[in-house]
N, C-alpha and C positions, 0 to 999 in steps of 0.2 A: 504494500500500500504506500502511496506517495507520502502519506503523513507519518508513517511509522519509521521510515528510514531517517528522516531528519531528527526524529526523537532520539534514535539510537546514537547518531553522530553528536548531537548537542548534549547528550547525557553522559558522555564518556568521562568528562571531568566533573567532579562533584563540588568544586569550589564555586561559591555563588558568583563571584566576580568573573572567574574564568568561564563559568556556565553562561552568564549573561553575554559576555563577549563572543563566545562560541555560538550562542544562539542567534545573536545579531548577524554574525558572519554567515552562518548557515542560511538564515532568512534572506539576506541580501543575495546570496548565490542562487537561491531557489526562486527569487522574485516574489516572495511573500512578505507580509509584515511581521515584525518581531512579535507582535501581539498574537497573530495567528499561530506562529510557531510555539509560543508560550502555552497557548490553549491546547495545542496538539500534545505538547510534552505533558501537560497536566492530565490530559485525557488518556493518552496512549502510553505514558511512561510507567503505568502500573500494570501488573499482570492481568490477563483477561478475566480470570476468576474474580479478582478484586473489583474490576470494572463492572462485571455483571452484578456482583453483590451491591456495589454502590448504586448502580442504576435501579436495581429492584428496591433498594431502600428509598431512593428518591421517588419512585412510583408510589410506594406505600405512603410516604409523607404527603404527596400530592392528593392521594385518595382520602387520607385522614383530614387534611385541611378542607377539602370539599365537603366531607361529611360534617365537620365542625361548623362550617358556614350554614349548611342546611339545618342542622339541629338548633343553632343559635337563632336562626330566622323563625323556626317553629316555636321556640321558647318565647321570643319577643311577641309573636302573634297571640300566643296563649296568655301572656301577661296582659296585653291590651284587651283581650276578650274578657278576662277575669275582672279587670278594672271596670270595663263597660257594664258588665252584669252586676257588679257590686254597686255601682252608681244607680242602676235601674231599680234594684230591689231596696235601696236605702233611701 
């Protein structure tokens, strides 16, 4: 894959300054932005199993946030309905 080769090249040296310099050099040679290369390193620089686990966790977080929004909306509607009926009976 065109994204994984630069990741291997840029990740050879672990020093942050050297890694930054090497990443910029690799990005310039490939004609991509340093930010794109950084994103690729962050994404493809970990083993596939860890990536899959991280992706499944992100999916679960997205699902839980959507469920929380729905339940919060339901709660708010019930609160308003309870207040309305309390006002009507009182």
